[in-house]
N, C-alpha and C positions, 0 to 999 in steps of 0.2 A: 947498120942494125935498122930492124924493121920496125915501121913506125907501128905504135901501138892506138886501138880505138880507145874512148871514154872509157867504154865497158871494160876493157883489159885492164885498162889502168886503176878503174874502180873497185874491180876484183884485188890488186893489189894493195890499195889505200884500206880498203875494209880489213884485210888480213893483219893490218897492225891494230892492235886493243890501245886505242888513245884515250880512254875514259879520263876525265878530267883529274883525276886524283893520281893517276901515273903520267910518267913520262912521254911526250911525244918525239922522242929524238930518234927512235927507229924510223919512224915514218919521214922526219925532216931529212934526215941523211939518205935516204931514199929518194925523196925528190931531188936533194942537190946532185947526187949521182946521175940521175936521171936528165936534168937540166945540163950538166957538165959533159954528157955525152953529145949535146946540140951546140956546145961552146958557150952555154950560157952561166956566167957566173952568180954564186949567190952569196949574200950576207944572212948572218944568224945574229939575233938579238937575244940574247941567254935571259933565265930568269936569275934571282939571286942564289937560288942552290945550285945552279948550272946543269938542272935536270930536264927543262922544258925551255923552247926556243920558237921566236918569230923567223919566219924566212923572207927574204926580200930580194927579189931580182929583177932585173931591168933587160930588156928584148929592144933593142933600137936604140938612137941617140940619147943617151942619159943626160946632154946639156940642154935638152928641150921640154916643155910639158907635155905630158902625156896622160894616159889611161891607168887608174888602179885597178886591178882585178883581185877583189878581197875573199876570202873565206878563211874559217877557223878549223883547224885539224882536231881538237878535240870533241869526245862526244860524251853522252849521258851514260850512266851505268846501266847494265843488263842485269843487275842482282835483282834477284826474286820477280824478273819476267819471264812469263811462259813463251818461250818460242819454238815454233814449229821445226826451225832449222838452226843450223850452227849461227849464231848472230856474227861471227868472224870469217866466216866464208860465203862470198856473195854467189847466192844463189837464185837462179832465174828458171821463172813459172810464169808461161804466157808472157804479157810484155812487163813484168814486173820482176824487177832484181831486189830482193831481200837481202838486209845485211846490217848491221849497225853502223849508222854514219850516211849510209848509201843516199839517203834524202838529207839529213841536218848535219854535215852538209859536205860531204866527201865526192857527192856526183858533181857538184859544180868544180871542185878543185880537179878532178878529173877530166872534166873538158877543156879548163883550162889548160892543163899539161899536155892534153892531147891536140891543142890548138898550137903547140910551141914550135913542131917542123915547119908548120906554113909560116911563123913568124918570122923564123930566122932565115928561113928562103927568100924575104922579101928584103927589099932596103927601105926600110920604115922611115917616114918623114915625123912621125911622132912615135914616141916609145910605148911599149905597154909593161907595164909592172905587174910582177906578183906579190900579193901579201897574202901569207898564211900564218895564221896565228895561233894561239895556245889560251887554254882559260876562258874562252867567250862563256862557256854554260856556267860559269860561277861568278857572271857579273862584268863580263867584257873586260876582263883587267888586263889579261895577257899583252893585247895588241897597246896597251899605253906606252910600253919600252920603247916600240917599234914606232910611233908616233912621234914620241920624244926624239928618237934619234933622225927622223925626218924633219922634224922642225928646224934642223941647224943645216939641211941641204941647200943651196943655191936656188935650184930650180924647182917650183912647185908643181904638182900634178893639175893638169885640166879637170879632171872629175873621177868619181870611184862608183863601180860596180860593185854591190856587196851580195854574194850569190846565194844568200839564203833562200829557201824554197818558196816560191811566190807563182809557180806554174808558168813561169816565164812571163808574168805580166808586172808592170812597172808600178813600184812602189815609191811613193815620196816622202812617205813621213811614217814616225811610230813614237809611242809614248816613251816617257821617260821614267824611270823607276827607282822607287827607294826600298830597299828590303831590312826590315828592322827586326831584331832580338831583343823582346822585352824581359827582363829577369826582375821579378815581383820578391823580396825577402820580408818575412814576417815573423812571427814568433810562434813554435809548436807547442802543443799541449793536449791532454786528454780532452775526447771532444765534450765530455761530462762536464769540463770546466772551460769551455769555449770562449767566455767574455774574458777569460785572462790571456788569452792569445791574441794572435793578429793572423786573421785566415789569408795566406797570402793568396788562394785561390780566389777566394772573394774579392778582392781588390784587383787582380788579373780581369775577374769577370767586368767589373766597372772598365777596365781599360777596351775592352775588347768590344765592350756596349758603346762607348766614346767613337771605337773604329766603325762600327755599324752606323752610328749618329751622321760621321762624316760621309760615308758611303752614300747614305740616305740624301745629304744636301748636295754633293757631286752631282747626284744624278737628277735632282729636279731644280738646283739653282745655281749650279755651276756653268761652265763653259762649255759648247756643244760644236762639234765638228763632224759633219755628217758624211765626209769621206773614212770616217773610220767605222768599223762594224759596231763597237761600242763607241758610242758619239761622245762621251765625258769621262772624264778622269774617273777611277775605281778605289776603293779601299778595301781591304780584303786580309782575315784572319787565316792560316793555314795549318798551324800545327800548336797544339796546348799538352804542356806536360806538367802536372802537379799533383801533390797528394801521394800517400803511400798507403792507407787504410780508413775507412769510415770511421772509426773512432780516435783518430787522430786528428787535430787542427793542424793542416800542413803548413809549413813553414817556409816552402819555396814553390813558386810556380814560374815557367818560363812559357813565351810564347813567340812564335813568328809573324809577321804581318807585313804588309805592303801596302805602299801607293804605285798607282801605274797613272801617269798624270800628262794630259795635254801637254806638249810642246811650249805652247805658249802661256803656260801656268806654272807657279812656283811650287815644286816638289819640297822642298825645304821648308817653305812655310808650312804645309800641312804635318810635316815631322814636327815643327816646333810645336803646334797645336797640342800635338799629342803628348810633349813633353811638360807644358804648360798645366795639362790637365794632371798628369803624373805629380807635379810640384803641390797643385793643391790636395792631392791625397796623401802624401807623405806626413804632413803634420798630423792628421788623425792617426796614421799608423804608429808614429812616434811617442803618442801621448801614453801608449799601452807599453811598447817595445822601441827604445830609443835606437835601438839596432837595425829595425826595420827600414826598408827604402826602395826605390824602385830605380832601375837602370834601364837606359833605352840605347840601344847600340845600332847604328846603321853598318850592317855588315856587309853588304853590296850595293851599287848604283851605277847608273849609266845614263846620259844624257839623250834627250828625245831627239829625234831627226824631223825636220820639217824644210823639204827643199820646194822653192817655188816651184809651181806648174809650167812656168815658161823659162825655165832654166835650160843652158844648152843639153846638159846630159839628160834632161827629160826628153827633148823632143829627140835628141838622137836615140836613144833607147827605145823609143817607140818608134821610130820608123826602122830600127834594125829587127825589132821583133815582129813588127807587123800589129801591133795592138797599140790603138790608140786613146785609149783609157789609163787612168791612172788612180791607184787607190793609197789608203793607210791603214796599217796592222796594229792592233793593239801589244804585237810582243816585241821585244827589243832586239834590238842588234848592234854590231858595231859602228853602222853607220853613222850614229850619232858621235860616236868619237871622232870619226875621219873628219866629220862635219865642225866638232865644237875644238877640237885640239887642233886640227890642220887646217881648217876654214876651206875644206875641198867640196864643191857641190857632189852630192851622192844620192843614189838611188839603189833601192833593193830589187833585184830581178835575178833569180833561178831556178833552177829545175827541181820539179817534186813540189808536193803539198805540205805545208805546215800540218797538217790534219794527220800525218803519217809520223811525224818527229815525234822522238822519245818512247815511243810505243814498241811492244813486242812485237816482232816480225815486219818492222819498218822495212819500207821499200822506197825505189824511185821506179817510175814507168821509163823503159826503154826508149820511148817515143816522147819524153822529156829530155833524155839526154840528146836524142837527136835534134829537139828543137835549141838546147842549148850548145851544140856545136855549130848548128846554123847560124845562129844569132853571133858566137865567136868568130866563124869564119867571115859575116860580113865586115865584123869589127876589125878584124885582120885587114879588110881592104879600104876600111876608112883610115887607118893609122899610116897606113901604107901610100895614102893619097898627099899631096902637098897641102899645107894649112891656107886656109884662105888668106889673103892679104888684106 
């Protein structure tokens, strides 16, 4: 079989529509067959419905600690986006390769798979593990099942590289996140009788203002980490739905909000602060409408990542990429899961720019794939070298 380039493999991966609300099994089975053609076995960790799967494969001696190359297979939707090309056909224009997931993050997966022939041809002193997950885009939840399986393994990996798009620069940290859905239940009535009702929009507005107050406090008096582009924790309200007509006091309002928190701060304390304020409001509402209430549900969350700058994984990744600096990012990744649940020192480093992710006409530059190919080739040399005694 003729070996494929990362670009050729990326074209195959982009052709699978692995939007998070759909199955990823077509892509996973394609990857399994590809690995099997090189004699590499893989394991699947399924979701509860049997419609999605994580993939785990090991190249080299499984009884020794090695390196995880991690990436997610799912993508965000293309619905409502104005694409100039077919999002599921990789399209080349100049140095750019357009397609859904080309940047976030099938480009990295393609580079990992393109490196397989070189890896299997070597007598590796350390193993390379491929960890391809599902449902990263909905809260980094799919990989949890894989990590729970790995917790039972006798040999633990040395380090993990999560290939989210960083322009192949080394990222050592990201913020934690708590996504909340707040449901305010009031009592409706005709607007001419407004005092007889409980306006759910009004009480939702008070909670939203409290989110603004928390955001201001975090910016002015919270912790600071200048390695981040936004050096403090943040609070944000993104979606509000309530009311049906101006002459009706709304009996329901729902809004979604979030905290993105520095790893050394407590995201759950902020969630509790919002809940405590809601508990102060509910008695006011129930004096008029006993059925009124406020529910705050955390519907998505992931831990932060904070890898020490002097960790071996940081030094090695800097050396192999030729980038001596490091930074931290506000967006979340599965890196926090690997660090928290598996205790593996982790960095984020992958091809493409996060500024292209989730947009119509998403692309990854061919030059970025080339850099990632070279990085993985050098990592192949490192895992083939005997570990220092």
